[in-house]
One Martini backbone bead per residue (centre of mass of N, CA, C, O) as a GRO file, in nm:
protein
  222
    1MET     BB    1   0.053   0.867   4.036
    2THR     BB    2   0.171   0.922   3.764
    3THR     BB    3   0.009   0.702   3.609
    4THR     BB    4  -0.275   0.813   3.678
    5LEU     BB    5  -0.247   1.091   3.545
    6LEU     BB    6  -0.174   0.996   3.268
    7ALA     BB    7  -0.444   0.831   3.223
    8THR     BB    8  -0.630   1.077   3.267
    9ALA     BB    9  -0.519   1.247   3.030
   10VAL     BB   10  -0.584   1.045   2.800
   11LEU     BB   11  -0.892   1.020   2.841
   12ALA     BB   12  -0.945   1.317   2.801
   13ALA     BB   13  -0.842   1.334   2.514
   14LEU     BB   14  -1.039   1.128   2.396
   15ALA     BB   15  -1.310   1.268   2.478
   16SER     BB   16  -1.213   1.544   2.301
   17ALA     BB   17  -1.249   1.465   2.031
   18SER     BB   18  -1.297   1.595   1.738
   19PHE     BB   19  -1.630   1.694   1.614
   20PRO     BB   20  -1.910   1.746   1.481
   21PRO     BB   21  -2.170   1.900   1.577
   22PRO     BB   22  -2.454   1.858   1.684
   23GLY     BB   23  -2.684   1.745   1.424
   24THR     BB   24  -2.819   1.828   1.104
   25TYR     BB   25  -2.694   1.704   0.779
   26ARG     BB   26  -2.731   1.807   0.443
   27TYR     BB   27  -2.763   1.655   0.106
   28THR     BB   28  -2.676   1.665  -0.236
   29ALA     BB   29  -2.716   1.434  -0.497
   30ALA     BB   30  -2.487   1.358  -0.780
   31MET     BB   31  -2.494   1.241  -1.132
   32GLY     BB   32  -2.376   1.372  -1.406
   33GLY     BB   33  -2.519   1.659  -1.305
   34GLN     BB   34  -2.762   1.491  -1.166
   35LYS     BB   35  -3.007   1.475  -0.956
   36ILE     BB   36  -3.083   1.184  -0.721
   37GLY     BB   37  -3.080   1.311  -0.414
   38ALA     BB   38  -3.080   1.254  -0.047
   39TRP     BB   39  -2.874   1.329   0.230
   40ALA     BB   40  -2.847   1.240   0.592
   41VAL     BB   41  -2.717   1.356   0.918
   42ASN     BB   42  -2.705   1.260   1.266
   43VAL     BB   43  -2.552   1.414   1.542
   44SER     BB   44  -2.453   1.251   1.847
   45ARG     BB   45  -2.333   1.328   2.203
   46ASP     BB   46  -2.118   1.218   2.453
   47ALA     BB   47  -1.856   1.132   2.662
   48ALA     BB   48  -1.826   0.829   2.507
   49THR     BB   49  -2.014   0.895   2.238
   50THR     BB   50  -2.077   0.861   1.882
   51LYS     BB   51  -2.362   0.936   1.661
   52ILE     BB   52  -2.464   0.826   1.321
   53ASP     BB   53  -2.753   0.913   1.144
   54GLU     BB   54  -2.890   0.778   0.842
   55ASP     BB   55  -3.069   0.927   0.556
   56SER     BB   56  -3.144   0.795   0.232
   57HIS     BB   57  -3.225   0.902  -0.114
   58ALA     BB   58  -3.289   0.758  -0.449
   59SER     BB   59  -3.267   0.800  -0.816
   60VAL     BB   60  -3.170   0.534  -1.043
   61MET     BB   61  -3.266   0.450  -1.336
   62GLY     BB   62  -3.573   0.435  -1.189
   63MET     BB   63  -3.462   0.365  -0.906
   64GLN     BB   64  -3.544   0.301  -0.580
   65LEU     BB   65  -3.353   0.427  -0.301
   66SER     BB   66  -3.250   0.324   0.038
   67ALA     BB   67  -3.115   0.438   0.363
   68LYS     BB   68  -3.021   0.311   0.695
   69ALA     BB   69  -2.793   0.431   0.949
   70THR     BB   70  -2.552   0.335   1.218
   71LEU     BB   71  -2.279   0.503   1.374
   72GLY     BB   72  -2.042   0.401   1.610
   73LEU     BB   73  -1.835   0.586   1.852
   74GLY     BB   74  -1.576   0.636   2.034
   75PRO     BB   75  -1.369   0.848   2.207
   76ASP     BB   76  -1.150   0.822   1.942
   77LEU     BB   77  -1.341   0.739   1.685
   78SER     BB   78  -1.381   0.462   1.690
   79PRO     BB   79  -1.546   0.202   1.577
   80THR     BB   80  -1.820  -0.006   1.731
   81SER     BB   81  -2.064   0.028   1.510
   82TYR     BB   82  -2.305  -0.110   1.262
   83ASP     BB   83  -2.623  -0.019   1.107
   84GLY     BB   84  -2.804  -0.153   0.822
   85ASN     BB   85  -3.077  -0.043   0.580
   86TYR     BB   86  -3.148  -0.162   0.251
   87ALA     BB   87  -3.343  -0.039  -0.033
   88THR     BB   88  -3.442  -0.225  -0.309
   89PRO     BB   89  -3.565  -0.364  -0.569
   90GLY     BB   90  -3.669  -0.665  -0.418
   91GLN     BB   91  -3.469  -0.558  -0.164
   92ASN     BB   92  -3.355  -0.632   0.174
   93LEU     BB   93  -3.077  -0.511   0.375
   94THR     BB   94  -2.908  -0.632   0.670
   95VAL     BB   95  -2.640  -0.488   0.865
   96ASN     BB   96  -2.356  -0.587   1.085
   97VAL     BB   97  -2.112  -0.413   1.297
   98THR     BB   98  -1.859  -0.532   1.523
   99LEU     BB   99  -1.599  -0.371   1.731
  100SER     BB  100  -1.274  -0.358   1.799
  101SER     BB  101  -0.936  -0.277   1.790
  102THR     BB  102  -0.866  -0.573   1.607
  103SER     BB  103  -1.174  -0.644   1.538
  104ALA     BB  104  -1.449  -0.796   1.332
  105THR     BB  105  -1.817  -0.838   1.277
  106VAL     BB  106  -1.993  -0.955   0.996
  107ALA     BB  107  -2.349  -0.924   0.941
  108GLY     BB  108  -2.561  -0.976   0.653
  109ALA     BB  109  -2.397  -1.026   0.420
  110LEU     BB  110  -2.373  -1.135   0.096
  111THR     BB  111  -2.188  -1.392   0.205
  112GLY     BB  112  -2.365  -1.469   0.477
  113ALA     BB  113  -2.193  -1.552   0.691
  114PRO     BB  114  -2.016  -1.452   0.933
  115GLN     BB  115  -1.748  -1.221   0.947
  116GLN     BB  116  -1.388  -1.199   1.002
  117VAL     BB  117  -1.198  -0.905   1.089
  118THR     BB  118  -0.881  -0.763   1.049
  119LEU     BB  119  -0.619  -0.587   1.071
  120GLY     BB  120  -0.422  -0.440   0.878
  121ALA     BB  121  -0.130  -0.385   0.780
  122ASN     BB  122  -0.014  -0.097   0.922
  123THR     BB  123  -0.269  -0.067   1.122
  124ARG     BB  124  -0.491   0.091   1.391
  125HIS     BB  125  -0.764   0.124   1.225
  126PHE     BB  126  -1.097   0.158   1.166
  127VAL     BB  127  -1.337   0.181   0.902
  128VAL     BB  128  -1.689   0.254   0.808
  129ILE     BB  129  -1.788   0.200   0.453
  130GLU     BB  130  -2.049   0.267   0.237
  131PRO     BB  131  -2.090   0.268  -0.079
  132GLY     BB  132  -2.296   0.551  -0.131
  133LEU     BB  133  -2.260   0.652   0.150
  134LEU     BB  134  -2.206   0.884   0.445
  135ALA     BB  135  -2.123   0.828   0.736
  136GLY     BB  136  -1.808   0.737   0.700
  137LEU     BB  137  -1.721   0.994   0.546
  138PHE     BB  138  -1.803   1.213   0.749
  139ALA     BB  139  -1.587   1.105   0.972
  140LEU     BB  140  -1.295   1.121   0.842
  141PRO     BB  141  -1.168   1.395   0.915
  142ALA     BB  142  -1.168   1.346   1.222
  143GLN     BB  143  -1.033   1.074   1.247
  144LEU     BB  144  -0.758   1.136   1.089
  145GLY     BB  145  -0.692   1.382   1.265
  146ALA     BB  146  -0.671   1.219   1.538
  147TRP     BB  147  -0.463   0.991   1.444
  148GLY     BB  148  -0.243   1.025   1.201
  149ASP     BB  149  -0.310   0.822   0.966
  150PRO     BB  150  -0.208   0.702   0.649
  151ALA     BB  151  -0.362   0.424   0.739
  152VAL     BB  152  -0.657   0.212   0.703
  153THR     BB  153  -0.930   0.000   0.779
  154TRP     BB  154  -1.166  -0.094   0.534
  155ILE     BB  155  -1.516  -0.152   0.586
  156THR     BB  156  -1.759  -0.343   0.397
  157PRO     BB  157  -2.062  -0.459   0.487
  158THR     BB  158  -2.185  -0.610   0.231
  159SER     BB  159  -1.891  -0.780   0.185
  160ALA     BB  160  -1.674  -0.800   0.419
  161GLN     BB  161  -1.450  -0.609   0.337
  162ALA     BB  162  -1.093  -0.553   0.352
  163GLN     BB  163  -0.920  -0.233   0.323
  164SER     BB  164  -0.697  -0.008   0.226
  165LEU     BB  165  -0.671   0.326   0.345
  166THR     BB  166  -0.529   0.600   0.158
  167THR     BB  167  -0.351   0.894   0.160
  168ASN     BB  168  -0.286   1.227  -0.014
  169GLY     BB  169  -0.083   1.488   0.072
  170ALA     BB  170   0.005   1.584  -0.229
  171ALA     BB  171  -0.246   1.664  -0.327
  172ALA     BB  172  -0.403   1.904  -0.585
  173PRO     BB  173  -0.702   1.984  -0.606
  174VAL     BB  174  -0.960   2.126  -0.754
  175ARG     BB  175  -1.143   2.389  -0.654
  176PRO     BB  176  -1.450   2.430  -0.621
  177ALA     BB  177  -1.668   2.699  -0.663
  178ASN     BB  178  -1.845   2.595  -0.387
  179VAL     BB  179  -1.575   2.629  -0.229
  180SER     BB  180  -1.421   2.747   0.021
  181SER     BB  181  -1.109   2.891   0.087
  182GLN     BB  182  -1.105   2.757   0.387
  183ASP     BB  183  -1.103   2.478   0.298
  184SER     BB  184  -1.020   2.162   0.342
  185VAL     BB  185  -0.835   1.856   0.234
  186LEU     BB  186  -0.925   1.514   0.151
  187SER     BB  187  -0.713   1.254   0.010
  188ILE     BB  188  -0.808   0.963  -0.156
  189ASP     BB  189  -0.639   0.665  -0.327
  190ARG     BB  190  -0.750   0.429  -0.139
  191PRO     BB  191  -0.937   0.217  -0.321
  192ILE     BB  192  -1.058   0.503  -0.389
  193VAL     BB  193  -1.128   0.802  -0.523
  194VAL     BB  194  -1.146   1.073  -0.272
  195THR     BB  195  -1.291   1.402  -0.212
  196ILE     BB  196  -1.274   1.614   0.086
  197TRP     BB  197  -1.438   1.894   0.179
  198TYR     BB  198  -1.368   2.100   0.477
  199ASP     BB  199  -1.426   2.236   0.775
  200PRO     BB  200  -1.176   2.305   1.006
  201ALA     BB  201  -1.359   2.400   1.257
  202THR     BB  202  -1.583   2.138   1.234
  203LEU     BB  203  -1.542   1.888   1.025
  204VAL     BB  204  -1.735   1.948   0.795
  205PRO     BB  205  -1.859   1.842   0.508
  206ASP     BB  206  -1.919   2.002   0.192
  207VAL     BB  207  -1.758   1.809  -0.025
  208ILE     BB  208  -1.806   1.508  -0.213
  209LEU     BB  209  -1.582   1.312  -0.433
  210VAL     BB  210  -1.646   1.056  -0.704
  211PRO     BB  211  -1.511   1.021  -1.001
  212SER     BB  212  -1.581   0.718  -1.095
  213GLN     BB  213  -1.905   0.817  -1.058
  214ASP     BB  214  -1.972   1.118  -1.092
  215ALA     BB  215  -1.989   1.212  -0.784
  216VAL     BB  216  -2.190   1.431  -0.563
  217LEU     BB  217  -2.171   1.594  -0.232
  218THR     BB  218  -2.381   1.860  -0.105
  219ARG     BB  219  -2.413   2.096   0.113
  220GLU     BB  220  -2.663   2.231   0.280
  221ARG     BB  221  -2.792   2.558   0.322
  222SER     BB  222  -2.999   2.775   0.527
   0.00000   0.00000   0.00000
């Protein structure tokens, strides 16, 4: 009886993992201080799964770029699937990632044949983040807050690479003028520096900065 009650309590806690409320969240993207496009994600959720649908468009150095992606998360916010379709001049790339708790299969990547990826040393969870896109970054404050992990294994779908993502709790980044004084910050120092300012009540990112690209995603308010 005790074991059954404990299992039920654990499952209930997993099912109630906090995440941004269902709805559409829109962002303006800028690089070098110049607006380059618009990123948007739609969050939907039921008792067992969370889905993030992304639709992004940009113009960079005269090139028209677009992407659609869907990131699926389980009850504890661990990624279970990722499907992406990216359009660049002269090329369309479709990628797919299917994940279990300890391994992942990446298909359609630039590497050719499907690749098997396993959890990195001293990590317990995967995250799926396509550089330059939003869905995986949007989920990070909620995921890392739920797990309490100092490091996770980051999968990049286009390259099928797995790298260690680590946070820096001691970082003290300068708060941008357009960020609320109530916002919390998530500082990532590996594999690239990323700073995410987010609403601690909803876990919705308000501003995402990637200094190496001089890139900023800013949430639009209606």
